[in-house]
NUTIVEX-379303 format. One record per residue (C-alpha): x, y, z. Coordinates in steps of 0.001 Angstrom, whole numbers, plus 500000, padded with zeros to 6 digits. Example, Ala and Ser with C-alpha at 12.3 -4.5 7.8 and 13.67 -1.06 7.14 Angstrom:
% NUTIVEX-379303
512300495500507800;513670498940507140;
//
This chain:
% NUTIVEX-379303
514671508016482678;513528504388482806;510204504896484596;507472502260484512;504290502604486561;501967499978487950;498508501359487177;496061498450486899;494531496051489370;495541492423488847;493016490201487012;492535487772489931;492025488019493678;494723490382494916;497689488742496601;499389490232499607;501751493020498643;505355492729499839;506712495293502319;509917497097501310;511658499440503746;514127502234502930;516865502735505521;519995504869505705;521598507770507484;520005511235507281;520093513322504112;520990510543501646;517696510811499717;515368508319501435;512350510631501327;513056511622497719;513103507960496709;509939507296498749;508097510127496993;509203508851493586;508125505270494312;504713506320495665;504278509100493074;503429511467495925;504903514233498054;503955512696501371;507488512591502782;509087515935503617;512206516577501551;514760518959503029;518504519522502745;518804519413506524;519552515962507937;517046514142510156;513874515847508892;512022512517508548;511725511081512032;508529509040511737;507780506163509410;505877506966506231;503967504094504627;502445504140501136;501654502001498116;504541501759495646;503594502493492049;506923502379490233;507771498921488941;505930495916487577;503702495175490613;502297497018493670;503991496860497070;504094498682500399;507015501087500731;508190502345504134;510388505417504644;512118505176508031;513757507941510011;517471508405509475;520079506690511655;522769508615513536;525796507113515223;525644509118518481;523512508306521519;521088511209521514;517541510093522337;515993510991518985;518719509137517107;518292506122519382;514581506208518591;515339506298514868;517550503236515216;514715501459517043;512292502305514252;514695500867511689;515103497750513848;511345497205513794;511325497831510035;513919495103509596;511817492666511621;508687493171509547;509962493776505985;510274491414503045;513220493418501702;515298496454502660;516783499109500396;519870500555502095;520504503918500478;523889505692500609;525250508930499151;527551508349496167;529123511792496516;530076511291500160;531448507785499748;531195505138502460;531090506943505807;531588505554509309;527813505693509863;527222503719506641;529644501060507853;527854500866511216;524451500553509525;525762497849507191;526985495927510225;523503496139511738;521926494971508473;524270492011508105;523037490736511488;519643490067509841;520478487354507280;516789486461506855;516158489886505263;517603490565501804;519309493966501690;519713495879498417;522427498539498391;521410501660496426;524041504326495717;522162507608495290;523158511063493974;525638509642491443;524534511791488511;527465512739486299;529966510538488198;531859507480487027;529550504623488050;532241501990488456;534404504328490517;531483505343492747;530384501746493303;533894500549494162;533956502548497398;530926500686498798;532130497098498394;533727497469501822;530194497409503344;530030493671502687;526573493811501078;525184492952497661;526268494419494321;525608498193494528;522848499612492316;523581503118491023;520404505228491106;519126508778491176;516091509202493395;515681512732492075;515817511934488351;514645508310488451;517744506823486805;518079503127487650;515097503135490024;512856500824487967;515685498345487351;516333498192491084;512655497811492019;511957495134489414;514900493164490760;513697493576494349;510122492589493474;511029489550491363;513372488127493987;510981488940496841;508083487235495037;510157484091494606;510897483963498333;507288484664499331;505967481815497174;508111479419499193;506692480629502515;503847478854504269;501408480898506324;500996478002508755;497190477916508710;495161476535505808;491974478596505497;489088476768503792;487747478220500552;484855480639501020;485565481456504678;485462485188505436;488643486615506996;488203489652509241;491172491802510254;490708493896513398;493073496881513275;493532500215514981;495844502274517147;497309500741520327;494931500438523285;491681501133521430;490244497726522372;491089495464519421;491936492365521467;488996492954523834;486692493050520812;488191489840519449;487666488065522770;484088489334522942;483307488073519437;484908484676520008;483478484331523506;486675483315525245;490083484692526182;491902483761522975;494089486895523025;495893488268526083;494651491766526955;496554494358529026;495335497810529969;498269499478528233;499211500120524602;501424497874522555;500871494421524059;500240492823520655;502756492410517885;502452489313515650;499482488533513375;497557485437514422;494531483584513023;491609482788515292;489133480419513568;485661480409515129;481991479833514403;479194482390514604;475878480626514267;476447477958511637;479103479842509667;482875479644509941;485095482721510108;488721483591510710;489625486618512824;493052488135512234;494571490135515084;498094491441515597;498374489568518879;501346488171520824;502361489101524376;505532491093525056;507128491945528351;505988495311529690;509563496478530112;510104496182526359;507141498325525353;508081501761524082;504928503627523092;506961506213521164;508102503499518756;504840501540518965;502925504451517497;504645503961514179;504585500159514080;502122499640511232;503632496865509139;502034494025511086;498759495837510504;499457495863506777;500112492115506929;496735491532508602;494937493779506104;496468491994503113;495366488582504432;491739489645504928;488715490402502790;487035492507505483;488758495036507760;487272496489510947;489037499668512073;488540500277515788;488543503888517026;488510505195520588;485473507440521063;487081509172524046;490133510211522039;488110511483519109;489426511024515558;493181511599515500;495627511817512579;496749508217513026;493152507069512534;492954509026509295;496230507558508012;495165504030508888;491787504379507181;493515505736504067;495932502778504026;493079500280504261;491184502196501589;494264502066499331;494480498305499836;490992497869498396;489677495796501291;486036496083502370;485920498370505382;483805499049508470;484521501576511230;483823500606514854;483797503425517418;484650501724520727;484437502823524408;481124504509523721;479789503688527202;480000506232530011;480024509245527690;477565512092528121;475027512974525444;477005516092524519;480250514114524147;478526511550521941;477101514278519710;480571515783519358;482041512433518256;479212511876515757;479774515325514262;483506514733513954;482990511351512255;480454512780509792;482843515582508913;485877513348508396;484334510221506862;481033511371505373;482572511612501907;483280507858501951;479591507253501391;478761503582501879;481235502673504661;479258501406507692;480021503092511031;478921501426514277;479209502589517905;480094499817520351;481487498904523750;483703495836523342;484192495539527105;480457495493527883;479517493659524639;477169496490523651;476471496935519938;478747494039518915;475807491898517727;475704493882514459;479342493177513567;479157489626512190;476087490279509987;478024493271508642;481035491023507997;478794488779505853;477582491729503791;481062493176503385;482462489774502376;479720489376499765;480531492853498449;484257492070498234;483675488778496423;480832489936494141;480592488109490813;479338490944488642;478678489182485314;479697490585481928;476134491089480679;475079493124483679;478297495158483656;477624496219480061;473962497065480734;475003499273483661;477792500832481582;475399501637478726;472817503133481087;475486505224482836;476721506519479472;473179507413478351;472503509221481620;475746511164481545;477818511274478384;481614511159478637;483230514503477778;484507515550474359;488185515411473473;488729517886470664;486063517071468049;485544513508469278;483701512088472252;485307509499474493;483619506179473707;483203503233476103;482632500058474074;482296497252476614;483440496100480032;484092492909481969;485114491877485482;488837491736486099;488927490374489651;487541490372493169;488590491632496589;488057494389495596;485649494083492642;487513495197489545;485980496259486222;488002496559483010;486490498955480445;487499498985476771;486983501894474399;488493504858472575;490555507615474216;489814506257477701;493228507469478849;491702510970478688;488682510110480851;488659512629483751;488772511511487386;485314512953488048;483762510668485425;485732507675486727;484307508308490204;480832508567488670;481250505150487037;482655503585490203;479791504970492313;477276503724489734;478599500150489902;478599500251493717;474994501433493799;473730498988491170;475376495987492850;474331497194496332;477902497122497678;478708498425501144;482104499430502476;483646498431499153;484991500535496313;484894499230492748;488293499572491091;488342500534487413;490980500113484752;490781501188481118;491986499653477871;492192502118474991;491835500684471485;494450501696468944;493133503723466014;494085501822462821;493731505035460779;496055507045463002;499004508259460892;502348506749461785;504686508918463820;507212510799461758;510794509655462083;513348512424462267;516041512519459626;518704512168462324;517323508787463372;517256507328459847;519883504916458672;521581506632455742;523443503537454654;521735501903451620;522440498709449754;522423498616445976;523136495478444057;524798493871447067;527224496769447370;526997499242450244;526958502931449405;526466506018451534;523269507886450608;524746511137451796;527556510851449237;527767513897447044;
//
C-alpha cells in the first residue's frame, strides 16, 4: 500500500487549499475513498446504493499537500426526485471544484449510467476530470482499464479505495496539476499587504449580507428575505476609522425561480473559498433557530482551516428573556470547550452590538499574524516542560530540545526533540494552550508540528537473509555463495 500522509503545517502563510470533488453512480466506493483520503469515518459506507445523499466535506490528508475533499451523493439515471437532487448536487460540485475524481466500478465495467455521467462531465471542459477505476483488486489492470476508454475521459487510474492501492499516486497527480493551474489564475483584486480580510459565513438566511451592509454602511450586497440569494465570493474593500479592511461575502444575485433550498443547504464550497482567502472568519448564527447541526459542521470546517474565528449570534432582538437564556445555555454547552473563541450577540438589521465586531477583527488578525520570536518560544517551552514533564516512554523521558515558528495564519510552532512522535495528544493540547495563553491569542489555535532527532547510537535494522544478495565477486569472477 503506497500511503503517504500530509501531517505538518506549511512553513509560510497557508495558501488556499484546492477543492476536489468525488462523483459517480451509487455503490462504486465514493464514501470509502472519501474516508481514506480524510483518514476518518465521516461518510457512511454501506453495500446498498444511494446511502450518501448529502455532500460531505473534509480536509484531505493523503498525499503531499492538504486539500478539501467533497463526497457527493450518487447519480442515478432515472427521474425520481431524490436522484434528480443528487444530479443537482453534483452539478454544483462541478461548478465550484478545482478538480473532479470520477470513480467507476472495475468489476461492473462501463455501465450506461457511467456513460451518461461521463457525457455530463465532458460538458465542463474548464474542470479537469480524473477517471478512477475502483475495486480492481486481483484483476488484470490493462484489461479492466480498456473497458473505460469508451467514456472519452483521461487515462484511467486503477485504484482500491478499500486497500489504498494507487490512491497516493492518483492524488499526487491531481494535486500537482491542480497547483499548476491555480498559480496561473488571478483573483481579480489586489489586496494590499497588511490589510485584514474578514470572511462572513453561515447558513442561508441568517443575515450575512445584512451584516455586511451594516458594517460597510451602504447597500453593497443585494439582500432578499429568503435563503440562497448569494452564490459567488466577492471582495468589498472599505475603511473603518482610519484602517482599511476587505470583507469577503459569498454574494451574487440569482433569480428566485432558480433557488432550490434543498440543494442550497449543502452548497458549502463557496464558503470554503471565502474562508481560505481570509485571516479572520465571522460565523453568523440565527438565534431564533438555535444551534443546528449545520452550524456545528461549519464551525468545525473553519476550525480545521486554522483561521481565526468569532461567532456572531444574529437576530437577537425581539426575543424574550427566557429564550435568550436558552440560547446562551445551548452555546455554552456546544462551544464552551473552544475556550478563547469570542461570541457576540447582535442584530445586524437594527445595527445593535455590531460596534464590537471591527475591534475584534483587529485582535483576531493580530493573533493570526503573530510573530512569536524564537527566543520567547523556547522560554515558554522550557517553562511548560518544567511545570509539567512529558511522559516516559519505556525507561526514557520524551525530551523537547528547542522550537521555532514555522508560519502564520494560523501561528505554527515547530518543536525538535527526541521521541516526539510518541508525545500524547493530551500533552500536545497542553502545549498549544500554553502558547495561546502566553501570547494572549483569541479565537486562534496554535498549530504544532514535531521533528524527532535520529538516535546515532540506535542499532541498524537487521536485514533478513532472504533479502540479501547471495551473489559474491571474488577476483573479478562471479560465484554463488550458496554453492555447496
